[in-house]
N, CA, C, O and CB atoms as a CASP TS submission, in Angstrom:
PFRMAT TS
TARGET T0000
AUTHOR 0000-0000-0000
METHOD Language model
MODEL 1
PARENT N/A
ATOM      1  N   MET     1      87.288  98.159  55.793  1.00  0.00           N
ATOM      2  CA  MET     1      88.333  98.057  56.869  1.00  0.00           C
ATOM      3  C   MET     1      87.738  96.856  57.523  1.00  0.00           C
ATOM      4  O   MET     1      86.545  96.553  57.504  1.00  0.00           O
ATOM      5  CB  MET     1      88.534  99.421  57.893  1.00  0.00           C
ATOM      6  N   SER     2      88.845  96.117  58.187  1.00  0.00           N
ATOM      7  CA  SER     2      88.701  95.068  58.986  1.00  0.00           C
ATOM      8  C   SER     2      88.518  95.393  60.304  1.00  0.00           C
ATOM      9  O   SER     2      88.907  96.491  60.701  1.00  0.00           O
ATOM     10  CB  SER     2      89.675  94.271  58.867  1.00  0.00           C
ATOM     11  N   ASP     3      87.876  94.453  61.203  1.00  0.00           N
ATOM     12  CA  ASP     3      87.486  94.733  62.591  1.00  0.00           C
ATOM     13  C   ASP     3      88.700  94.125  63.329  1.00  0.00           C
ATOM     14  O   ASP     3      88.438  93.882  64.507  1.00  0.00           O
ATOM     15  CB  ASP     3      85.996  94.072  63.042  1.00  0.00           C
ATOM     16  N   THR     4      89.942  93.819  62.955  1.00  0.00           N
ATOM     17  CA  THR     4      90.887  92.933  63.567  1.00  0.00           C
ATOM     18  C   THR     4      91.311  94.094  64.805  1.00  0.00           C
ATOM     19  O   THR     4      91.527  95.289  64.605  1.00  0.00           O
ATOM     20  CB  THR     4      92.248  92.334  62.386  1.00  0.00           C
ATOM     21  N   ALA     5      91.352  93.497  65.904  1.00  0.00           N
ATOM     22  CA  ALA     5      91.991  94.250  67.080  1.00  0.00           C
ATOM     23  C   ALA     5      93.330  93.916  67.240  1.00  0.00           C
ATOM     24  O   ALA     5      93.751  92.760  67.253  1.00  0.00           O
ATOM     25  CB  ALA     5      91.331  94.001  68.373  1.00  0.00           C
ATOM     26  N   PHE     6      94.154  95.151  67.390  1.00  0.00           N
ATOM     27  CA  PHE     6      95.671  94.840  67.586  1.00  0.00           C
ATOM     28  C   PHE     6      95.955  95.200  69.120  1.00  0.00           C
ATOM     29  O   PHE     6      95.377  96.057  69.790  1.00  0.00           O
ATOM     30  CB  PHE     6      96.698  95.793  66.498  1.00  0.00           C
ATOM     31  N   THR     7      96.803  94.490  69.445  1.00  0.00           N
ATOM     32  CA  THR     7      97.246  94.626  71.025  1.00  0.00           C
ATOM     33  C   THR     7      98.752  95.123  70.986  1.00  0.00           C
ATOM     34  O   THR     7      99.518  94.666  70.137  1.00  0.00           O
ATOM     35  CB  THR     7      97.143  93.036  71.934  1.00  0.00           C
ATOM     36  N   ILE     8      99.135  95.995  71.847  1.00  0.00           N
ATOM     37  CA  ILE     8     100.623  96.278  71.764  1.00  0.00           C
ATOM     38  C   ILE     8     101.056  95.480  72.714  1.00  0.00           C
ATOM     39  O   ILE     8     100.466  95.230  73.765  1.00  0.00           O
ATOM     40  CB  ILE     8     101.117  97.715  71.967  1.00  0.00           C
ATOM     41  N   ARG     9     102.351  94.962  72.274  1.00  0.00           N
ATOM     42  CA  ARG     9     103.034  93.782  73.225  1.00  0.00           C
ATOM     43  C   ARG     9     104.275  94.466  73.465  1.00  0.00           C
ATOM     44  O   ARG     9     104.836  95.223  72.674  1.00  0.00           O
ATOM     45  CB  ARG     9     103.294  92.151  72.510  1.00  0.00           C
ATOM     46  N   ASN    10     104.730  94.088  74.813  1.00  0.00           N
ATOM     47  CA  ASN    10     106.009  94.447  75.334  1.00  0.00           C
ATOM     48  C   ASN    10     107.152  93.567  74.501  1.00  0.00           C
ATOM     49  O   ASN    10     107.094  92.337  74.481  1.00  0.00           O
ATOM     50  CB  ASN    10     106.025  94.157  76.976  1.00  0.00           C
ATOM     51  N   PRO    11     108.102  94.246  73.877  1.00  0.00           N
ATOM     52  CA  PRO    11     108.950  93.455  73.219  1.00  0.00           C
ATOM     53  C   PRO    11     109.848  92.414  73.968  1.00  0.00           C
ATOM     54  O   PRO    11     110.211  91.350  73.466  1.00  0.00           O
ATOM     55  CB  PRO    11     109.691  94.283  72.542  1.00  0.00           C
ATOM     56  N   GLN    12     110.167  92.851  75.246  1.00  0.00           N
ATOM     57  CA  GLN    12     111.068  92.029  76.003  1.00  0.00           C
ATOM     58  C   GLN    12     110.354  90.758  76.478  1.00  0.00           C
ATOM     59  O   GLN    12     110.994  89.706  76.468  1.00  0.00           O
ATOM     60  CB  GLN    12     111.631  92.814  77.187  1.00  0.00           C
ATOM     61  N   HIS    13     109.030  90.769  76.907  1.00  0.00           N
ATOM     62  CA  HIS    13     108.271  89.714  77.594  1.00  0.00           C
ATOM     63  C   HIS    13     107.201  89.060  76.569  1.00  0.00           C
ATOM     64  O   HIS    13     106.887  87.885  76.761  1.00  0.00           O
ATOM     65  CB  HIS    13     107.527  90.351  78.907  1.00  0.00           C
ATOM     66  N   GLY    14     106.685  89.701  75.597  1.00  0.00           N
ATOM     67  CA  GLY    14     105.731  89.225  74.685  1.00  0.00           C
ATOM     68  C   GLY    14     104.314  89.369  75.217  1.00  0.00           C
ATOM     69  O   GLY    14     103.341  88.940  74.597  1.00  0.00           O
ATOM     70  N   LEU    15     104.241  89.951  76.319  1.00  0.00           N
ATOM     71  CA  LEU    15     102.984  90.107  77.140  1.00  0.00           C
ATOM     72  C   LEU    15     102.227  91.407  76.751  1.00  0.00           C
ATOM     73  O   LEU    15     102.871  92.410  76.444  1.00  0.00           O
ATOM     74  CB  LEU    15     103.336  90.140  78.699  1.00  0.00           C
ATOM     75  N   PRO    16     100.874  91.405  76.759  1.00  0.00           N
ATOM     76  CA  PRO    16     100.362  92.570  76.331  1.00  0.00           C
ATOM     77  C   PRO    16     100.590  93.558  77.461  1.00  0.00           C
ATOM     78  O   PRO    16     100.509  93.200  78.636  1.00  0.00           O
ATOM     79  CB  PRO    16      98.935  92.418  75.926  1.00  0.00           C
ATOM     80  N   LEU    17     100.890  94.872  77.083  1.00  0.00           N
ATOM     81  CA  LEU    17     101.084  96.112  78.109  1.00  0.00           C
ATOM     82  C   LEU    17      99.970  96.072  78.938  1.00  0.00           C
ATOM     83  O   LEU    17     100.380  96.307  80.074  1.00  0.00           O
ATOM     84  CB  LEU    17     101.175  97.599  77.443  1.00  0.00           C
ATOM     85  N   ALA    18      98.719  95.887  78.948  1.00  0.00           N
ATOM     86  CA  ALA    18      97.578  95.927  79.738  1.00  0.00           C
ATOM     87  C   ALA    18      98.014  94.986  81.005  1.00  0.00           C
ATOM     88  O   ALA    18      98.104  95.322  82.186  1.00  0.00           O
ATOM     89  CB  ALA    18      96.231  95.415  78.887  1.00  0.00           C
ATOM     90  N   ILE    19      98.222  93.901  80.500  1.00  0.00           N
ATOM     91  CA  ILE    19      98.516  92.781  81.709  1.00  0.00           C
ATOM     92  C   ILE    19      99.609  93.279  82.760  1.00  0.00           C
ATOM     93  O   ILE    19      99.532  93.157  83.982  1.00  0.00           O
ATOM     94  CB  ILE    19      99.128  91.288  81.029  1.00  0.00           C
ATOM     95  N   LEU    20     100.778  93.940  81.936  1.00  0.00           N
ATOM     96  CA  LEU    20     101.846  94.359  82.610  1.00  0.00           C
ATOM     97  C   LEU    20     101.532  95.595  83.573  1.00  0.00           C
ATOM     98  O   LEU    20     102.046  95.719  84.685  1.00  0.00           O
ATOM     99  CB  LEU    20     102.872  94.652  81.625  1.00  0.00           C
ATOM    100  N   ALA    21     100.698  96.420  83.055  1.00  0.00           N
ATOM    101  CA  ALA    21     100.289  97.526  83.897  1.00  0.00           C
ATOM    102  C   ALA    21      99.417  97.141  85.006  1.00  0.00           C
ATOM    103  O   ALA    21      99.584  97.619  86.129  1.00  0.00           O
ATOM    104  CB  ALA    21      99.623  98.526  83.122  1.00  0.00           C
ATOM    105  N   SER    22      98.505  96.308  84.743  1.00  0.00           N
ATOM    106  CA  SER    22      97.628  95.734  86.069  1.00  0.00           C
ATOM    107  C   SER    22      98.472  95.007  86.926  1.00  0.00           C
ATOM    108  O   SER    22      98.208  95.078  88.126  1.00  0.00           O
ATOM    109  CB  SER    22      96.398  94.710  85.706  1.00  0.00           C
ATOM    110  N   SER    23      99.474  94.294  86.558  1.00  0.00           N
ATOM    111  CA  SER    23     100.475  93.732  87.605  1.00  0.00           C
ATOM    112  C   SER    23     101.283  94.687  88.273  1.00  0.00           C
ATOM    113  O   SER    23     101.426  94.536  89.486  1.00  0.00           O
ATOM    114  CB  SER    23     101.409  92.793  87.019  1.00  0.00           C
ATOM    115  N   ALA    24     101.884  95.721  87.664  1.00  0.00           N
ATOM    116  CA  ALA    24     102.362  96.736  88.300  1.00  0.00           C
ATOM    117  C   ALA    24     101.587  97.423  89.286  1.00  0.00           C
ATOM    118  O   ALA    24     102.046  97.862  90.341  1.00  0.00           O
ATOM    119  CB  ALA    24     102.725  97.503  87.479  1.00  0.00           C
ATOM    120  N   ARG    25     100.167  97.518  88.837  1.00  0.00           N
ATOM    121  CA  ARG    25      99.338  98.225  89.822  1.00  0.00           C
ATOM    122  C   ARG    25      99.072  97.522  91.084  1.00  0.00           C
ATOM    123  O   ARG    25      99.059  98.119  92.160  1.00  0.00           O
ATOM    124  CB  ARG    25      98.086  98.549  89.250  1.00  0.00           C
ATOM    125  N   ALA    26      98.839  96.134  90.953  1.00  0.00           N
ATOM    126  CA  ALA    26      98.766  95.418  91.988  1.00  0.00           C
ATOM    127  C   ALA    26     100.093  95.311  92.795  1.00  0.00           C
ATOM    128  O   ALA    26     100.016  95.273  94.023  1.00  0.00           O
ATOM    129  CB  ALA    26      98.279  94.236  91.581  1.00  0.00           C
ATOM    130  N   MET    27     101.170  95.264  92.249  1.00  0.00           N
ATOM    131  CA  MET    27     102.402  95.435  93.243  1.00  0.00           C
ATOM    132  C   MET    27     102.513  96.829  93.944  1.00  0.00           C
ATOM    133  O   MET    27     102.967  97.009  95.074  1.00  0.00           O
ATOM    134  CB  MET    27     103.780  95.216  92.438  1.00  0.00           C
ATOM    135  N   GLY    28     102.078  97.692  93.182  1.00  0.00           N
ATOM    136  CA  GLY    28     102.120  99.088  93.993  1.00  0.00           C
ATOM    137  C   GLY    28     101.107  99.358  95.054  1.00  0.00           C
ATOM    138  O   GLY    28     101.245 100.218  95.924  1.00  0.00           O
ATOM    139  N   THR    29      99.933  98.453  94.905  1.00  0.00           N
ATOM    140  CA  THR    29      98.840  98.453  95.908  1.00  0.00           C
ATOM    141  C   THR    29      99.379  97.784  97.100  1.00  0.00           C
ATOM    142  O   THR    29      99.336  98.333  98.201  1.00  0.00           O
ATOM    143  CB  THR    29      97.536  97.740  95.407  1.00  0.00           C
ATOM    144  N   ALA    30      99.979  96.403  96.888  1.00  0.00           N
ATOM    145  CA  ALA    30     100.620  95.679  97.786  1.00  0.00           C
ATOM    146  C   ALA    30     101.680  96.471  98.687  1.00  0.00           C
ATOM    147  O   ALA    30     101.640  96.517  99.916  1.00  0.00           O
ATOM    148  CB  ALA    30     101.206  94.622  97.066  1.00  0.00           C
ATOM    149  N   ALA    31     102.654  97.097  97.855  1.00  0.00           N
ATOM    150  CA  ALA    31     103.741  97.827  98.528  1.00  0.00           C
ATOM    151  C   ALA    31     103.053  99.000  99.544  1.00  0.00           C
ATOM    152  O   ALA    31     103.372  99.231 100.710  1.00  0.00           O
ATOM    153  CB  ALA    31     104.759  98.520  97.327  1.00  0.00           C
ATOM    154  N   TYR    32     102.077  99.624  98.785  1.00  0.00           N
ATOM    155  CA  TYR    32     101.287 100.732  99.753  1.00  0.00           C
ATOM    156  C   TYR    32     100.765 100.178 101.089  1.00  0.00           C
ATOM    157  O   TYR    32     100.790 100.893 102.091  1.00  0.00           O
ATOM    158  CB  TYR    32      99.944 101.341  98.987  1.00  0.00           C
ATOM    159  N   ALA    33     100.292  98.916 101.127  1.00  0.00           N
ATOM    160  CA  ALA    33      99.618  98.245 102.185  1.00  0.00           C
ATOM    161  C   ALA    33     100.749  98.023 103.069  1.00  0.00           C
ATOM    162  O   ALA    33     100.597  98.304 104.258  1.00  0.00           O
ATOM    163  CB  ALA    33      98.831  96.938 101.779  1.00  0.00           C
ATOM    164  N   ILE    34     101.909  97.542 102.649  1.00  0.00           N
ATOM    165  CA  ILE    34     102.999  97.333 103.574  1.00  0.00           C
ATOM    166  C   ILE    34     103.474  98.404 104.550  1.00  0.00           C
ATOM    167  O   ILE    34     103.668  98.308 105.762  1.00  0.00           O
ATOM    168  CB  ILE    34     104.058  97.000 102.833  1.00  0.00           C
ATOM    169  N   VAL    35     103.657  99.769 103.484  1.00  0.00           N
ATOM    170  CA  VAL    35     104.209 100.937 103.900  1.00  0.00           C
ATOM    171  C   VAL    35     103.066 101.426 105.017  1.00  0.00           C
ATOM    172  O   VAL    35     103.377 101.862 106.125  1.00  0.00           O
ATOM    173  CB  VAL    35     104.500 101.974 102.597  1.00  0.00           C
ATOM    174  N   ARG    36     101.833 101.297 104.593  1.00  0.00           N
ATOM    175  CA  ARG    36     100.776 101.780 105.559  1.00  0.00           C
ATOM    176  C   ARG    36     100.896 101.067 106.902  1.00  0.00           C
ATOM    177  O   ARG    36     100.820 101.777 107.905  1.00  0.00           O
ATOM    178  CB  ARG    36      99.330 101.545 104.976  1.00  0.00           C
ATOM    179  N   GLU    37     101.084  99.685 107.059  1.00  0.00           N
ATOM    180  CA  GLU    37     101.321  98.950 108.064  1.00  0.00           C
ATOM    181  C   GLU    37     102.612  99.363 108.936  1.00  0.00           C
ATOM    182  O   GLU    37     102.560  99.545 110.153  1.00  0.00           O
ATOM    183  CB  GLU    37     101.373  97.675 107.552  1.00  0.00           C
ATOM    184  N   TRP    38     103.605  99.469 108.270  1.00  0.00           N
ATOM    185  CA  TRP    38     104.895 100.075 108.971  1.00  0.00           C
ATOM    186  C   TRP    38     104.613 101.388 109.532  1.00  0.00           C
ATOM    187  O   TRP    38     105.111 101.615 110.635  1.00  0.00           O
ATOM    188  CB  TRP    38     106.118 100.246 107.980  1.00  0.00           C
ATOM    189  N   TRP    39     103.921 102.281 108.993  1.00  0.00           N
ATOM    190  CA  TRP    39     103.604 103.623 109.615  1.00  0.00           C
ATOM    191  C   TRP    39     102.932 103.306 110.757  1.00  0.00           C
ATOM    192  O   TRP    39     103.389 103.676 111.838  1.00  0.00           O
ATOM    193  CB  TRP    39     102.779 104.589 108.766  1.00  0.00           C
ATOM    194  N   TYR    40     101.695 102.542 110.678  1.00  0.00           N
ATOM    195  CA  TYR    40     100.938 102.411 111.739  1.00  0.00           C
ATOM    196  C   TYR    40     101.781 101.869 113.104  1.00  0.00           C
ATOM    197  O   TYR    40     101.646 102.418 114.198  1.00  0.00           O
ATOM    198  CB  TYR    40      99.822 101.506 111.300  1.00  0.00           C
ATOM    199  N   SER    41     102.625 100.770 112.889  1.00  0.00           N
ATOM    200  CA  SER    41     103.463 100.207 114.023  1.00  0.00           C
ATOM    201  C   SER    41     104.293 101.432 114.468  1.00  0.00           C
ATOM    202  O   SER    41     104.360 101.681 115.672  1.00  0.00           O
ATOM    203  CB  SER    41     104.446  98.893 113.555  1.00  0.00           C
ATOM    204  N   TYR    42     104.927 102.208 113.568  1.00  0.00           N
ATOM    205  CA  TYR    42     105.883 103.191 114.120  1.00  0.00           C
ATOM    206  C   TYR    42     105.027 104.230 114.968  1.00  0.00           C
ATOM    207  O   TYR    42     105.451 104.704 116.022  1.00  0.00           O
ATOM    208  CB  TYR    42     106.738 103.937 112.905  1.00  0.00           C
ATOM    209  N   ARG    43     103.900 104.516 114.474  1.00  0.00           N
ATOM    210  CA  ARG    43     103.191 105.570 115.178  1.00  0.00           C
ATOM    211  C   ARG    43     102.578 104.951 116.631  1.00  0.00           C
ATOM    212  O   ARG    43     102.538 105.602 117.675  1.00  0.00           O
ATOM    213  CB  ARG    43     101.973 106.155 114.160  1.00  0.00           C
ATOM    214  N   SER    44     102.167 103.728 116.494  1.00  0.00           N
ATOM    215  CA  SER    44     101.520 102.914 117.781  1.00  0.00           C
ATOM    216  C   SER    44     102.855 102.907 118.686  1.00  0.00           C
ATOM    217  O   SER    44     102.684 103.297 119.841  1.00  0.00           O
ATOM    218  CB  SER    44     100.855 101.112 117.386  1.00  0.00           C
ATOM    219  N   ARG    45     103.954 102.579 118.381  1.00  0.00           N
ATOM    220  CA  ARG    45     105.085 102.383 119.215  1.00  0.00           C
ATOM    221  C   ARG    45     105.615 103.762 119.896  1.00  0.00           C
ATOM    222  O   ARG    45     106.000 103.857 121.062  1.00  0.00           O
ATOM    223  CB  ARG    45     106.189 101.717 118.352  1.00  0.00           C
ATOM    224  N   LEU    46     105.564 104.713 119.029  1.00  0.00           N
ATOM    225  CA  LEU    46     106.026 105.923 119.601  1.00  0.00           C
ATOM    226  C   LEU    46     105.027 106.487 120.608  1.00  0.00           C
ATOM    227  O   LEU    46     105.491 107.155 121.532  1.00  0.00           O
ATOM    228  CB  LEU    46     106.306 106.910 118.525  1.00  0.00           C
ATOM    229  N   GLU    47     103.589 106.276 120.531  1.00  0.00           N
ATOM    230  CA  GLU    47     102.765 106.585 121.329  1.00  0.00           C
ATOM    231  C   GLU    47     102.880 105.759 122.574  1.00  0.00           C
ATOM    232  O   GLU    47     102.890 106.215 123.717  1.00  0.00           O
ATOM    233  CB  GLU    47     101.628 106.557 120.733  1.00  0.00           C
ATOM    234  N   LEU    48     102.953 104.690 122.286  1.00  0.00           N
ATOM    235  CA  LEU    48     103.271 103.868 123.713  1.00  0.00           C
ATOM    236  C   LEU    48     104.585 104.431 124.345  1.00  0.00           C
ATOM    237  O   LEU    48     104.517 104.779 125.524  1.00  0.00           O
ATOM    238  CB  LEU    48     103.512 102.120 123.449  1.00  0.00           C
ATOM    239  N   ALA    49     105.482 104.525 123.845  1.00  0.00           N
ATOM    240  CA  ALA    49     107.050 105.141 124.385  1.00  0.00           C
ATOM    241  C   ALA    49     106.577 106.400 125.132  1.00  0.00           C
ATOM    242  O   ALA    49     107.148 106.727 126.173  1.00  0.00           O
ATOM    243  CB  ALA    49     108.323 105.642 122.968  1.00  0.00           C
ATOM    244  N   SER    50     105.520 107.139 124.620  1.00  0.00           N
ATOM    245  CA  SER    50     105.477 108.417 125.371  1.00  0.00           C
ATOM    246  C   SER    50     104.508 108.249 126.627  1.00  0.00           C
ATOM    247  O   SER    50     104.171 109.264 127.236  1.00  0.00           O
ATOM    248  CB  SER    50     104.968 109.627 124.393  1.00  0.00           C
ATOM    249  N   TYR    51     104.086 107.093 126.999  1.00  0.00           N
ATOM    250  CA  TYR    51     103.240 106.858 128.192  1.00  0.00           C
ATOM    251  C   TYR    51     104.193 106.776 129.386  1.00  0.00           C
ATOM    252  O   TYR    51     105.260 106.162 129.361  1.00  0.00           O
ATOM    253  CB  TYR    51     102.349 105.518 128.054  1.00  0.00           C
ATOM    254  N   SER    52     103.754 107.390 130.339  1.00  0.00           N
ATOM    255  CA  SER    52     104.451 106.978 131.649  1.00  0.00           C
ATOM    256  C   SER    52     104.337 105.664 132.220  1.00  0.00           C
ATOM    257  O   SER    52     103.390 104.948 131.896  1.00  0.00           O
ATOM    258  CB  SER    52     104.043 107.774 132.647  1.00  0.00           C
ATOM    259  N   HIS    53     105.269 105.249 133.097  1.00  0.00           N
ATOM    260  CA  HIS    53     105.076 103.847 133.683  1.00  0.00           C
ATOM    261  C   HIS    53     103.697 103.465 134.246  1.00  0.00           C
ATOM    262  O   HIS    53     103.180 102.353 134.136  1.00  0.00           O
ATOM    263  CB  HIS    53     106.041 103.665 134.796  1.00  0.00           C
ATOM    264  N   ASP    54     103.218 104.437 134.807  1.00  0.00           N
ATOM    265  CA  ASP    54     101.894 103.933 135.512  1.00  0.00           C
ATOM    266  C   ASP    54     100.925 104.012 134.569  1.00  0.00           C
ATOM    267  O   ASP    54      99.939 103.292 134.726  1.00  0.00           O
ATOM    268  CB  ASP    54     101.421 104.729 136.768  1.00  0.00           C
ATOM    269  N   GLN    55     100.980 104.720 133.629  1.00  0.00           N
ATOM    270  CA  GLN    55      99.895 104.724 132.451  1.00  0.00           C
ATOM    271  C   GLN    55     100.061 103.460 131.621  1.00  0.00           C
ATOM    272  O   GLN    55      99.084 102.918 131.104  1.00  0.00           O
ATOM    273  CB  GLN    55     100.059 106.047 131.431  1.00  0.00           C
ATOM    274  N   ARG    56     101.326 102.982 131.492  1.00  0.00           N
ATOM    275  CA  ARG    56     101.457 101.625 130.744  1.00  0.00           C
ATOM    276  C   ARG    56     100.985 100.461 131.523  1.00  0.00           C
ATOM    277  O   ARG    56     100.503  99.462 130.989  1.00  0.00           O
ATOM    278  CB  ARG    56     102.909 101.337 130.361  1.00  0.00           C
ATOM    279  N   LYS    57     101.148 100.626 132.912  1.00  0.00           N
ATOM    280  CA  LYS    57     100.596  99.645 133.887  1.00  0.00           C
ATOM    281  C   LYS    57      99.031  99.561 133.695  1.00  0.00           C
ATOM    282  O   LYS    57      98.483  98.464 133.598  1.00  0.00           O
ATOM    283  CB  LYS    57     100.970 100.084 135.411  1.00  0.00           C
ATOM    284  N   ASP    58      98.335 100.730 133.643  1.00  0.00           N
ATOM    285  CA  ASP    58      96.921 100.794 133.611  1.00  0.00           C
ATOM    286  C   ASP    58      96.445 100.326 132.138  1.00  0.00           C
ATOM    287  O   ASP    58      95.259 100.042 131.970  1.00  0.00           O
ATOM    288  CB  ASP    58      96.438 102.288 133.984  1.00  0.00           C
ATOM    289  N   LEU    59      97.239 100.256 131.222  1.00  0.00           N
ATOM    290  CA  LEU    59      96.673  99.824 129.858  1.00  0.00           C
ATOM    291  C   LEU    59      96.394  98.392 129.908  1.00  0.00           C
ATOM    292  O   LEU    59      95.587  97.931 129.100  1.00  0.00           O
ATOM    293  CB  LEU    59      97.653 100.115 128.655  1.00  0.00           C
ATOM    294  N   GLY    60      97.064  97.504 130.909  1.00  0.00           N
ATOM    295  CA  GLY    60      97.048  96.083 130.970  1.00  0.00           C
ATOM    296  C   GLY    60      97.705  95.424 129.713  1.00  0.00           C
ATOM    297  O   GLY    60      97.265  94.384 129.224  1.00  0.00           O
ATOM    298  N   PHE    61      98.652  96.013 129.286  1.00  0.00           N
ATOM    299  CA  PHE    61      99.521  95.527 128.003  1.00  0.00           C
ATOM    300  C   PHE    61     100.147  94.213 128.503  1.00  0.00           C
ATOM    301  O   PHE    61     100.896  94.150 129.478  1.00  0.00           O
ATOM    302  CB  PHE    61     100.800  96.681 127.492  1.00  0.00           C
ATOM    303  N   SER    62      99.724  93.041 127.650  1.00  0.00           N
ATOM    304  CA  SER    62     100.255  91.721 128.020  1.00  0.00           C
ATOM    305  C   SER    62     101.891  91.661 127.885  1.00  0.00           C
ATOM    306  O   SER    62     102.568  91.079 128.732  1.00  0.00           O
ATOM    307  CB  SER    62      99.555  90.610 127.064  1.00  0.00           C
ATOM    308  N   ALA    63     102.502  92.359 126.667  1.00  0.00           N
ATOM    309  CA  ALA    63     103.870  92.200 126.416  1.00  0.00           C
ATOM    310  C   ALA    63     104.681  93.063 127.522  1.00  0.00           C
ATOM    311  O   ALA    63     104.064  93.482 128.502  1.00  0.00           O
ATOM    312  CB  ALA    63     104.184  92.643 124.913  1.00  0.00           C
ATOM    313  N   ASP    64     105.904  93.299 127.384  1.00  0.00           N
ATOM    314  CA  ASP    64     106.597  94.090 128.092  1.00  0.00           C
ATOM    315  C   ASP    64     106.719  95.448 127.204  1.00  0.00           C
ATOM    316  O   ASP    64     107.307  95.397 126.124  1.00  0.00           O
ATOM    317  CB  ASP    64     107.894  93.396 128.482  1.00  0.00           C
ATOM    318  N   PRO    65     106.229  96.504 127.616  1.00  0.00           N
ATOM    319  CA  PRO    65     105.948  97.802 126.685  1.00  0.00           C
ATOM    320  C   PRO    65     107.439  98.145 126.249  1.00  0.00           C
ATOM    321  O   PRO    65     107.629  98.414 125.063  1.00  0.00           O
ATOM    322  CB  PRO    65     105.126  99.236 127.576  1.00  0.00           C
ATOM    323  N   ASP    66     108.501  98.150 127.130  1.00  0.00           N
ATOM    324  CA  ASP    66     109.874  98.670 126.800  1.00  0.00           C
ATOM    325  C   ASP    66     110.542  97.699 125.544  1.00  0.00           C
ATOM    326  O   ASP    66     111.335  98.161 124.725  1.00  0.00           O
ATOM    327  CB  ASP    66     110.861  98.613 128.272  1.00  0.00           C
ATOM    328  N   CYS    67     110.132  96.441 125.542  1.00  0.00           N
ATOM    329  CA  CYS    67     110.598  95.480 124.392  1.00  0.00           C
ATOM    330  C   CYS    67     109.810  95.996 123.315  1.00  0.00           C
ATOM    331  O   CYS    67     110.351  96.360 122.270  1.00  0.00           O
ATOM    332  CB  CYS    67     110.339  93.834 124.623  1.00  0.00           C
ATOM    333  N   GLU    68     108.614  96.053 123.483  1.00  0.00           N
ATOM    334  CA  GLU    68     107.512  96.518 122.224  1.00  0.00           C
ATOM    335  C   GLU    68     108.203  97.774 121.597  1.00  0.00           C
ATOM    336  O   GLU    68     108.528  97.725 120.410  1.00  0.00           O
ATOM    337  CB  GLU    68     105.762  97.013 122.840  1.00  0.00           C
ATOM    338  N   THR    69     108.432  98.855 122.313  1.00  0.00           N
ATOM    339  CA  THR    69     108.851 100.122 121.825  1.00  0.00           C
ATOM    340  C   THR    69     110.265  99.904 121.260  1.00  0.00           C
ATOM    341  O   THR    69     110.665 100.755 120.465  1.00  0.00           O
ATOM    342  CB  THR    69     108.804 101.225 122.951  1.00  0.00           C
ATOM    343  N   ALA    70     110.940  99.043 121.515  1.00  0.00           N
ATOM    344  CA  ALA    70     112.298  98.988 121.067  1.00  0.00           C
ATOM    345  C   ALA    70     112.280  98.337 119.678  1.00  0.00           C
ATOM    346  O   ALA    70     113.186  98.626 118.896  1.00  0.00           O
ATOM    347  CB  ALA    70     113.205  98.206 122.079  1.00  0.00           C
ATOM    348  N   LYS    71     111.372  97.529 119.334  1.00  0.00           N
ATOM    349  CA  LYS    71     111.430  96.856 117.919  1.00  0.00           C
ATOM    350  C   LYS    71     111.314  97.926 116.958  1.00  0.00           C
ATOM    351  O   LYS    71     110.810  99.030 117.163  1.00  0.00           O
ATOM    352  CB  LYS    71     110.266  95.767 117.645  1.00  0.00           C
ATOM    353  N   PRO    72     111.915  97.422 115.708  1.00  0.00           N
ATOM    354  CA  PRO    72     111.773  98.410 114.766  1.00  0.00           C
ATOM    355  C   PRO    72     110.556  98.293 114.140  1.00  0.00           C
ATOM    356  O   PRO    72     109.872  97.290 114.342  1.00  0.00           O
ATOM    357  CB  PRO    72     112.777  98.419 113.859  1.00  0.00           C
ATOM    358  N   PHE    73     110.152  99.251 113.343  1.00  0.00           N
ATOM    359  CA  PHE    73     108.953  99.265 112.716  1.00  0.00           C
ATOM    360  C   PHE    73     108.369  98.057 111.897  1.00  0.00           C
ATOM    361  O   PHE    73     107.186  97.719 111.853  1.00  0.00           O
ATOM    362  CB  PHE    73     109.036 100.285 111.956  1.00  0.00           C
ATOM    363  N   TRP    74     109.245  97.578 111.370  1.00  0.00           N
ATOM    364  CA  TRP    74     108.940  96.512 110.387  1.00  0.00           C
ATOM    365  C   TRP    74     108.772  95.076 110.842  1.00  0.00           C
ATOM    366  O   TRP    74     108.475  94.134 110.107  1.00  0.00           O
ATOM    367  CB  TRP    74     109.963  96.505 109.430  1.00  0.00           C
ATOM    368  N   LYS    75     109.002  95.026 112.155  1.00  0.00           N
ATOM    369  CA  LYS    75     108.497  93.778 113.161  1.00  0.00           C
ATOM    370  C   LYS    75     107.396  93.841 113.727  1.00  0.00           C
ATOM    371  O   LYS    75     106.963  94.904 114.173  1.00  0.00           O
ATOM    372  CB  LYS    75     109.254  93.514 114.245  1.00  0.00           C
ATOM    373  N   LYS    76     106.750  92.704 113.806  1.00  0.00           N
ATOM    374  CA  LYS    76     105.408  92.654 114.232  1.00  0.00           C
ATOM    375  C   LYS    76     105.562  92.160 115.838  1.00  0.00           C
ATOM    376  O   LYS    76     104.559  92.008 116.536  1.00  0.00           O
ATOM    377  CB  LYS    76     104.488  91.598 113.215  1.00  0.00           C
TER
END
């Protein structure tokens, strides 16, 4: 028998499937990081909205808390 290694290639792109799998994994990791950041923003703004006016003033928040809580979760 010969020691020739065969790689399975994707018929559409001609790339080895291992490369495509690692690219998909990297994209999934990046997407997870974005969703995690959005979730953190959502929860933080929800918590900030639950504070009373006096509590917000005590925080020493530099931005306007009402404008911050009105932002959509995907905006920084």
